[in-house]
KOLLUMDO-785479 format. One line per field, with one value per residue (C-alpha): residue in three letters; y, x, z. Coordinates in Angstrom, 3 decimals. Each point is the difference from the previous one (the first is absolute). Layout:
<sites>
r (ala:...)
v (Y:...)
u (X:...)
w (Z:...)
</sites>
This chain:
<sites>
r (met:glu:leu:phe:asp:leu:lys:lys:glu:leu:ser:glu:asn:ser:tyr:pro:gly:arg:gly:ile:val:ile:gly:gln:ser:glu:asp:gly:lys:tyr:ala:ala:ile:ala:tyr:phe:ile:met:gly:arg:ser:val:asn:ser:arg:asn:arg:val:phe:ile:pro:asp:gly:glu:gly:leu:arg:thr:gln:ala:phe:asp:pro:ser:lys:leu:ser:asp:pro:ser:leu:ile:ile:tyr:ala:pro:val:arg:val:leu:gly:asn:his:thr:ile:val:thr:asn:gly:asp:gln:thr:asp:thr:val:tyr:asp:thr:met:lys:asn:gly:gly:thr:phe:glu:asp:ala:leu:arg:thr:arg:thr:phe:glu:pro:asp:gly:pro:asn:phe:thr:pro:arg:ile:ser:gly:leu:val:thr:arg:ser:glu:asn:gly:phe:thr:tyr:arg:leu:ser:ile:leu:lys:ser:gly:asp:gly:asp:pro:glu:ala:pro:glu:arg:phe:phe:phe:glu:tyr:thr:pro:lys:ala:gly:lys:gly:his:phe:ile:his:thr:tyr:arg:cys:asp:gly:asn:pro:ile:pro:ser:phe:asp:gly:glu:pro:thr:pro:val:ala:ile:lys:gly:asp:leu:asp:thr:phe:thr:arg:asp:val:trp:gln:asn:leu:asn:glu:gln:asn:lys:val:ser:leu:phe:thr:arg:phe:ile:asn:leu:gln:thr:gly:glu:gln:glu:ser:arg:ile:ile:asn:lys:asn:gln:glu:gly)
v (0.000:3.484:2.133:3.648:2.814:1.328:3.413:0.287:-1.207:2.803:2.800:-0.414:0.253:3.392:-1.377:-3.693:1.119:-2.324:-2.984:-3.214:-1.907:-3.380:-2.456:-1.401:1.867:-0.501:-2.009:-2.231:0.782:2.271:0.449:3.511:2.298:3.515:2.078:3.532:2.627:2.892:2.838:2.643:1.880:2.039:-2.540:-2.972:1.708:1.045:-3.332:-1.666:-3.575:-0.639:-3.234:-1.804:-2.905:-2.511:1.642:3.360:2.643:3.153:3.336:3.514:2.105:3.183:-0.874:3.386:-0.966:-3.416:0.158:-3.665:-2.730:-2.877:-1.358:1.453:-0.808:-3.711:-2.640:-1.144:-2.634:-2.373:-3.090:-3.128:-2.616:-1.057:1.898:3.547:1.669:3.044:1.778:3.384:0.442:-1.144:-3.504:-0.543:-0.293:-2.283:-2.391:0.158:-0.678:-2.774:-1.814:0.418:-1.804:-2.880:1.300:0.654:2.973:-0.837:-0.462:3.488:1.738:-1.711:2.083:3.246:1.898:3.064:3.427:2.071:2.938:0.084:0.616:-1.368:-2.968:-0.427:-3.676:-1.504:-1.684:-2.357:-2.204:-2.718:-1.325:-3.246:-1.198:-3.680:-2.453:-0.548:3.678:2.000:0.416:3.116:0.940:3.051:1.035:2.740:0.827:2.232:1.018:-1.692:2.689:2.705:-1.515:0.483:-2.989:-2.386:-0.668:-2.262:-1.795:-1.393:-2.026:-0.949:-2.376:-0.239:-2.204:2.328:0.193:1.954:3.405:-0.169:1.746:1.029:3.533:0.945:3.512:1.624:1.949:-0.859:3.635:3.528:1.059:1.350:-2.280:-1.900:-3.424:-2.987:-2.330:-2.956:-3.350:-1.954:1.521:0.942:-2.264:2.296:-0.354:0.760:1.139:0.649:0.500:1.712:3.484:-0.637:-1.394:3.023:2.449:-1.758:0.489:3.490:1.684:-1.273:1.002:3.162:2.916:2.034:-2.804:-2.234:0.248:-2.831:-3.301:-2.964:-2.844:-3.087:-2.932:-3.069:-2.357:-3.430:-1.826:2.102:1.909:3.256:3.026:3.101:2.860:3.406:2.867:3.063:2.816:2.784:2.381:-0.582:-0.068:2.389)
u (0.000:1.236:1.030:-0.899:2.326:-1.303:1.548:-1.797:-3.316:0.204:1.438:-2.569:-2.994:-0.597:-2.481:0.018:-1.315:1.206:2.129:1.473:2.989:0.918:2.596:3.481:3.275:2.308:2.472:-2.778:0.799:-2.906:-3.729:-0.523:-2.928:-0.868:-3.053:-0.536:-2.722:-0.823:-2.488:-1.776:-1.801:1.499:-1.391:1.572:3.372:0.106:1.448:3.191:0.943:1.038:1.546:-2.309:1.807:0.715:-2.685:-0.931:-2.691:-1.011:-0.164:-1.027:3.062:-1.839:-2.852:-1.650:-0.600:-1.534:-3.608:-1.083:2.113:-2.368:1.736:3.492:1.060:0.618:2.689:1.270:2.358:-0.368:1.985:-1.536:2.655:1.468:-2.682:0.409:-3.255:-0.012:-3.139:-1.281:-2.529:-1.424:-0.456:3.528:-1.622:-2.737:2.603:2.126:-2.921:-1.456:3.328:0.765:-3.276:0.765:-1.538:1.680:0.962:-2.878:-2.494:0.790:-0.294:-3.266:-1.532:1.157:-0.665:1.291:0.248:-3.216:1.319:-2.312:0.208:3.567:-0.759:3.719:1.026:1.452:3.308:1.716:3.080:1.290:3.553:0.396:3.493:0.658:2.902:-0.260:0.140:-3.188:-3.216:-1.951:-3.547:-1.724:-3.637:-2.176:-3.571:-1.690:-3.346:-1.118:-0.032:-0.376:-3.218:-0.198:-2.344:2.418:3.108:2.615:2.749:3.144:2.765:3.423:2.585:3.584:3.057:2.985:2.792:3.225:-0.181:-3.742:-2.913:-3.587:-1.376:-3.608:-1.415:-3.342:-0.460:0.653:0.912:-1.116:-3.556:-3.262:-1.349:3.255:-0.152:0.750:2.915:-1.031:1.501:2.624:2.897:2.848:3.096:2.993:3.762:1.464:3.596:2.839:0.050:-2.548:1.277:-0.077:-3.534:-1.085:1.574:-1.510:-3.480:0.287:1.816:-2.512:-3.200:-1.592:1.725:-3.175:-2.159:2.316:-0.317:1.786:1.811:0.770:2.288:1.177:2.332:-0.567:2.961:-1.337:2.483:-0.132:-3.285:1.864:-1.776:1.551:-2.247:0.084:-2.507:-0.096:-2.475:-0.225:-1.195:3.223:2.516:2.875)
w (0.000:-0.848:2.942:-0.348:1.011:3.322:-0.600:-3.348:1.438:2.553:-2.105:-2.775:2.348:1.590:2.525:0.951:3.406:2.738:-0.945:1.357:-1.380:1.479:-1.267:0.543:-0.159:-2.940:2.104:1.359:3.634:0.862:-0.288:-1.406:0.801:-1.134:0.815:-1.271:0.244:-2.315:0.225:-2.056:2.788:2.846:2.474:-1.787:-0.402:3.652:1.189:1.130:0.849:3.615:1.372:2.416:1.665:-2.752:-2.098:-1.450:0.348:-1.802:1.745:-0.978:-0.803:0.991:2.399:-0.630:-3.640:0.742:-1.202:-0.170:1.620:-0.789:-3.115:0.316:3.592:0.522:0.570:-3.424:1.444:2.950:0.954:1.524:0.745:-3.344:-1.946:-1.319:-1.020:-2.278:-1.229:-1.099:2.803:3.305:-1.408:1.348:3.408:-1.342:-1.413:3.162:2.347:-2.166:-0.349:3.696:0.707:-2.375:-3.225:-3.322:-2.140:-2.333:2.859:1.219:-3.348:-0.870:2.808:-1.624:-3.190:-1.873:1.615:0.325:-2.016:-3.022:-2.871:0.173:2.314:0.606:0.081:3.147:-0.849:2.421:0.194:2.298:0.324:1.962:0.864:0.763:0.298:-3.746:-0.929:-0.407:-1.931:-0.815:-0.883:-1.423:-0.103:-1.411:1.038:-2.562:-1.402:-3.196:-2.714:2.626:1.353:3.798:0.240:-1.759:2.115:-1.598:1.958:-1.618:1.664:-1.378:1.509:-1.261:0.184:0.434:-2.560:0.431:-1.658:-0.597:1.659:-0.608:-0.013:0.737:0.375:0.624:-3.231:-3.618:-0.701:0.810:-0.846:1.342:1.316:0.349:-1.714:2.233:-0.614:-2.146:-0.941:1.919:1.952:-2.334:0.108:0.495:0.354:3.432:-0.246:2.404:3.736:2.242:-0.764:-3.752:0.258:2.046:-2.433:-3.029:1.429:1.477:-2.862:-2.542:1.783:-1.363:1.731:0.458:1.358:2.053:3.776:1.866:-0.543:2.268:-1.013:1.868:-0.616:2.215:0.351:-0.915:2.245:3.142:-0.314:0.613:-1.477:-1.505:-1.072:-1.642:0.216:-2.251:0.577:-2.563:2.702:1.934:-2.853:0.498)
</sites>
């Protein structure tokens, strides 16, 4: 299967919205994760990523400009044992709580649907990395409205066998627009190159300069489970 150039996929799309990349590092030693957020409104752009234990949360950069926290303040990343959960909304907590109580990633997301922000009906995208003695596996999901119909939720789940230098990229929007069209099709197979800093740079430098807000990346050592992460916030650059 052809691997697409992640830098090109990002640079040629002015507004993919929020995005998740999960795969395996080029040297095969790490599970690789990236999560980014973008924004067109003042409220959406007024955010930063903040470490929260082993996970991550969003926070208003300027609290005085925060007008509606309901869909922009959440924990994108949480860790449960050997599982790392990454999502674009409060379904992170749904997945965490369901799995903690013996359920599955899919069980959790079948209780959720797209965001209530018509006419866009932003999809909920989610990922799960599970490390084991044999390496790791990863899953992706998207919950979206069928053809923009608020009464027709659609739920898609994808499970992958890792391969060195390969990942999959899913994002909320196909491109910019009004209303903004939802992502469609399967997650895009992309090449993952270099170390954590290279991976981070490849994503951040190719996101649209006007619309990008924050980026989180993480490499998980498949032998030791050790995690190394990077956070870039446009509001704090310089």
